[in-house]
C-alpha positions as CSV (number, residue, x, y, z in Angstrom):
1,X,-3.8,3.3,0.5
2,X,-3.9,6.1,3.1
3,X,-6.8,6.2,5.6
4,X,-8.4,9.6,5.9
5,X,-10.1,10.8,9.0
6,X,-13.4,12.7,9.0
7,X,-11.4,15.9,9.6
8,X,-9.3,15.3,6.5
9,X,-12.3,14.6,4.4
10,X,-14.1,17.8,5.6
11,X,-11.1,20.1,4.9
12,X,-10.2,18.9,1.4
13,X,-11.9,20.3,-1.7
14,X,-15.1,18.7,-3.1
15,X,-14.8,15.8,-5.5
16,X,-16.3,15.5,-8.9
17,X,-19.1,13.1,-10.0
18,X,-21.5,11.3,-7.7
19,X,-19.8,12.2,-4.5
20,X,-20.1,15.9,-5.4
21,X,-23.8,15.5,-5.8
22,X,-24.1,14.0,-2.3
23,X,-22.2,16.9,-0.8
24,X,-25.4,19.0,-1.0
25,X,-26.8,17.0,1.9
26,X,-23.9,17.9,4.2
27,X,-24.5,20.2,7.1
28,X,-23.9,23.8,6.2
29,X,-22.2,25.5,9.2
30,X,-22.7,28.9,7.8
31,X,-26.5,28.4,7.7
32,X,-26.7,27.2,11.3
33,X,-24.8,30.3,12.5
34,X,-27.0,32.7,10.5
35,X,-30.2,34.2,11.9
36,X,-32.4,31.7,10.1
37,X,-30.4,28.8,11.3
38,X,-30.6,29.9,14.9
39,X,-34.3,30.4,14.6
40,X,-34.8,27.0,13.0
41,X,-32.8,25.4,15.8
42,X,-34.9,27.2,18.4
43,X,-38.2,26.2,16.7
44,X,-37.1,22.6,16.5
45,X,-36.2,22.6,20.2
46,X,-39.5,24.2,21.1
47,X,-41.3,21.6,18.9
48,X,-39.4,18.8,20.7
49,X,-40.7,20.0,24.0
50,X,-44.3,20.4,22.9
51,X,-44.4,17.0,21.2
52,X,-42.8,15.4,24.4
53,X,-45.6,17.0,26.5
54,X,-48.3,15.6,24.3
55,X,-46.8,12.1,24.1
56,X,-46.2,11.9,27.9
57,X,-49.7,13.2,28.7
58,X,-51.3,10.6,26.4
59,X,-49.2,7.8,27.7
60,X,-49.7,8.8,31.4
61,X,-53.5,8.9,31.1
62,X,-53.5,5.6,29.2
63,X,-51.4,4.0,31.9
64,X,-53.6,5.3,34.8
65,X,-56.7,3.7,33.4
66,X,-55.6,0.2,34.6
67,X,-55.7,1.4,38.3
68,X,-52.7,-0.7,39.1
69,X,-50.0,0.5,41.5
70,X,-47.3,0.6,38.9
71,X,-49.7,2.4,36.5
72,X,-50.3,5.1,39.1
73,X,-46.6,5.5,39.6
74,X,-46.1,5.8,35.8
75,X,-48.8,8.4,35.8
76,X,-47.1,10.5,38.5
77,X,-43.8,10.1,36.8
78,X,-45.3,11.1,33.5
79,X,-46.9,14.2,35.0
80,X,-43.5,15.2,36.5
81,X,-41.9,14.8,33.1
82,X,-44.7,16.9,31.5
83,X,-44.0,19.7,34.0
84,X,-40.3,19.5,33.2
85,X,-40.8,19.7,29.5
86,X,-43.4,22.5,29.9
87,X,-40.9,24.5,31.9
88,X,-38.3,23.9,29.3
89,X,-40.7,25.0,26.5
90,X,-41.6,28.1,28.6
91,X,-37.9,29.0,29.0
92,X,-37.2,28.5,25.3
93,X,-40.1,30.7,24.3
94,X,-39.3,33.4,26.8
95,X,-35.5,33.6,26.1
96,X,-35.2,32.8,22.4
97,X,-38.5,33.1,20.6
98,X,-39.9,36.3,22.2
99,X,-37.0,38.3,23.8
100,X,-38.2,41.6,22.3
101,X,-41.6,41.4,24.0
102,X,-40.1,40.7,27.3
103,X,-37.6,43.6,27.0
104,X,-40.3,45.9,25.9
105,X,-42.4,45.1,29.0
106,X,-39.6,45.7,31.4
107,X,-38.9,49.3,30.2
């Protein structure tokens, strides 16, 4: 029996039966290169930043309530991470989600 690599499986034609039904769950490269796919990727990246901001804010404020030295350090570290994720979300929004508004303001 010949062992097939992932590349060999990807390049061969789809099979019949149960395996063919599961092929619908495979990643469609054409979709991710289309306009909708790029927008979906951008929205998911922006959502990742916003959810990280919320999680780190909640955890940081919960940690600082104990007034311990390590808890205060965790709070400061959490606030630094929140600022990094906020900057990342700002850059994603500015460059990918609203580029037309920025170009219109500069003209």
